[in-house]
C-alpha positions in Angstrom: 0.0 0.0 0.0 1.3 3.5 -0.9 2.1 5.6 2.1 0.0 8.7 2.8 1.4 12.0 1.5 4.0 10.4 -0.7 4.4 11.9 -4.1 4.2 9.4 -7.0 7.1 9.4 -9.4 6.6 9.2 -13.1 7.5 5.5 -13.3 5.0 4.5 -10.6 2.3 6.7 -12.1 2.9 5.0 -15.5 2.5 1.6 -13.9 -0.6 2.5 -12.0 -2.2 4.0 -15.2 -1.4 0.9 -17.2 -2.9 -1.4 -14.5 -6.0 0.8 -14.2 -6.4 0.7 -18.0 -6.3 -3.1 -18.0 -8.8 -3.3 -15.1 -11.2 -1.0 -16.9 -11.0 -3.0 -20.1 -11.8 -6.1 -18.0 -14.8 -4.2 -16.4 -16.3 -3.8 -19.9 -16.3 -7.6 -20.4 -18.3 -8.2 -17.1 -15.6 -10.5 -15.8 -14.1 -8.1 -13.3 -13.9 -9.5 -9.8 -14.8 -7.7 -6.6 -11.2 -7.4 -5.8 -10.6 -5.8 -9.2 -13.3 -3.2 -8.5 -11.6 -2.5 -5.2 -8.3 -2.1 -6.9 -9.8 0.4 -9.4 -11.0 2.5 -6.5 -7.6 2.5 -4.7 -5.6 3.2 -7.9 -8.0 6.1 -8.8 -7.5 7.5 -5.3 -3.7 7.2 -5.5 -3.6 9.0 -8.9 -5.9 11.7 -7.5 -3.4 12.3 -4.7 -5.3 10.4 -2.0 -3.1 7.3 -1.7 -3.6 6.6 2.0 -4.5 3.1 3.4 -8.1 1.9 2.8 -10.4 2.8 5.7 -11.5 -0.3 7.5 -15.1 -1.4 8.0 -15.8 -3.9 10.8 -18.6 -6.3 10.0 -19.8 -8.7 12.8 -21.3 -12.1 12.7 -23.2 -13.1 15.8 -26.6 -13.8 17.3 -28.5 -11.7 19.9 -26.6 -11.4 23.2 -23.2 -12.3 21.7 -21.6 -8.9 22.6 -21.8 -7.0 19.3 -22.9 -3.7 20.7 -20.3 -3.9 23.6 -17.6 -4.4 21.0 -18.9 -1.8 18.6 -19.0 0.8 21.3 -15.4 0.0 22.3 -14.4 0.5 18.7 -16.4 3.7 18.6 -14.5 5.0 21.6 -11.3 4.2 19.7 -12.3 6.4 16.7 -14.5 4.2 14.5 -17.9 5.5 13.4 -20.6 3.2 14.6 -23.7 2.4 12.5 -26.5 0.6 14.2 -29.6 -0.5 12.2 -31.4 -1.5 15.5 -31.1 2.1 16.8 -32.4 3.5 13.5 -35.3 1.0 13.6 -36.2 2.2 17.1 -36.0 5.8 16.0 -38.3 5.3 13.0 -40.8 2.8 14.2 -40.6 2.6 18.0 -40.7 -0.6 20.1 -40.7 -3.9 18.4 -43.9 -5.8 19.3 -45.7 -2.8 20.8 -45.5 0.1 18.3 -45.5 -2.2 15.3 -46.3 -6.0 14.9 -43.5 -8.5 15.4 -44.2 -10.0 12.0 -43.3 -6.7 10.2 -39.7 -6.5 11.5 -38.0 -7.8 8.3 -40.2 -5.7 6.0 -39.5 -2.5 8.0 -35.8 -3.3 8.4 -35.1 -3.6 4.7 -35.1 0.2 3.9 -33.2 0.9 7.1 -30.4 -1.5 6.0 -30.4 0.2 2.6 -29.9 3.6 4.2 -27.2 2.3 6.6 -25.4 0.9 3.6 -25.5 4.2 1.8 -24.2 6.0 5.0 -21.4 3.4 5.2 -20.4 4.2 1.6 -20.3 7.9 2.4 -18.2 7.5 5.5 -15.7 5.2 3.9 -15.4 7.5 0.8 -14.6 10.3 3.3 -11.8 8.2 4.8 -13.6 7.2 8.1 -13.2 3.8 9.7 -16.5 2.3 10.5 -18.1 -0.5 12.6 -21.5 -1.9 11.6 -23.3 -2.9 14.8 -25.3 -5.7 13.2 -25.3 -9.5 13.2 -24.9 -10.6 9.5 -26.2 -14.1 10.0 -25.7 -15.5 6.5 -22.8 -15.9 4.1 -24.8 -14.0 1.4 -25.3 -11.0 3.7 -21.7 -10.9 4.6 -20.6 -11.1 1.0 -23.0 -8.3 0.0 -21.8 -5.9 2.7 -18.2 -6.7 2.0 -18.9 -5.8 -1.6 -20.4 -2.5 -0.5 -17.3 -1.8 1.6 -14.8 -2.6 -1.2 -16.8 -0.7 -3.8 -16.5 2.4 -1.6 -12.8 1.9 -1.3 -12.8 0.4 2.1 -11.3 -2.8 3.6 -13.9 -5.2 5.1 -12.9 -7.0 8.3 -15.2 -9.7 9.7 -15.4 -10.6 13.4 -17.2 -13.7 14.5 -18.8 -13.7 18.0 -19.4 -17.3 19.1 -21.3 -17.4 22.4 -23.1 -20.4 23.9 -26.9 -20.3 24.1 -27.0 -20.3 27.9 -24.8 -17.2 28.1 -26.8 -15.4 25.5 -30.1 -16.2 27.0 -29.0 -15.0 30.4 -27.9 -11.7 28.9 -31.2 -11.4 26.9 -33.4 -12.1 29.9 -31.7 -9.1 31.7 -31.9 -7.0 28.6 -35.6 -7.6 28.1 -36.3 -5.4 31.1 -35.0 -2.4 29.2 -36.7 -3.2 25.9 -39.2 -0.3 26.1 -36.5 2.3 26.4 -33.3 0.9 24.9 -33.0 0.5 21.2 -30.4 -2.2 21.7 -32.6 -4.3 24.0 -35.2 -5.7 21.6 -37.3 -8.2 23.5 -36.8 -11.9 22.7 -38.0 -15.1 24.2 -35.8 -18.2 24.7 -37.9 -19.8 21.9 -36.9 -16.9 19.6 -33.3 -17.4 20.3 -33.4 -21.1 19.6 -35.3 -20.6 16.4 -32.9 -17.9 15.2 -29.9 -20.0 16.0 -31.2 -22.5 13.5 -31.0 -19.8 10.8 -27.6 -18.6 11.7 -24.6 -19.6 9.5 -21.3 -18.9 11.1 -18.3 -17.8 9.0 -16.7 -20.8 7.1 -13.0 -21.4 6.9 -12.9 -19.7 3.5 -14.3 -16.5 5.0 -11.4 -14.7 6.6 -12.4 -13.6 10.1 -11.3 -12.8 13.6 -12.8 -14.9 16.4 -13.9 -12.6 19.3 -12.9 -13.9 22.7 -15.2 -11.5 24.6 -12.5 -8.9 25.3 -12.8 -5.8 23.2 -9.3 -4.7 24.2 -7.8 -7.7 22.3 -9.6 -6.8 19.1 -8.4 -3.2 19.5 -4.8 -4.4 20.1 -4.9 -6.6 17.0 -6.2 -3.7 14.9 -3.6 -1.4 16.2 -0.8 -3.9 15.4 -2.1 -4.1 11.9 -2.0 -0.3 11.6 -3.0 2.8 13.6 -6.6 3.9 13.5 -7.5 6.4 10.9 -8.0 9.3 13.3 -4.9 8.6 15.3 -6.3 6.6 18.2 -8.7 6.8 21.0 -10.6 10.0 21.7 
């Protein structure tokens, strides 16, 4: 990756332009891969004088009660922008099961997710690092959102949060008491959790991911070892 604020010499510019030309020709044949589209975005940024490292977008895969919001808020404190579809659902529609029927959740969530994806694109295009506080239960969802991240010039990083049912249900039982006032405390029964677990597809071996051990500081340390946060660190 080209270092930030480094001027490109004529040889490097020529190489980048040649590579960009080849990628664009491939794009016209409909055979360009997702990685190729990402490369086009990064080369274009470099040639425009914005060659810094791609901003990271943290995507999470985990069921209710697995610790997603706790981790997302820790990342937010460290400088990531946090996007939370559940909070936007609460703001638009109110309490799940009281202000709108439980059976309408997926229908109402669809436009919210679309708007969150657009905001994600804008934040990444502006160079911000982002964490999406959402579960991403299926391989297809994860691939779709990773594509959104890469098309915006960002680097997707997937974190898997495996937590036993008993631990999650204990957390959810306590959270249910706050469901009327807390957007992140949607009320679920134990039957709901068991049913949802049957629909959850954890990341496979061919989906690069970090396994969360329940300690946000370990994720933060791993991210800092890879490279400093975009805004220079914790605020």
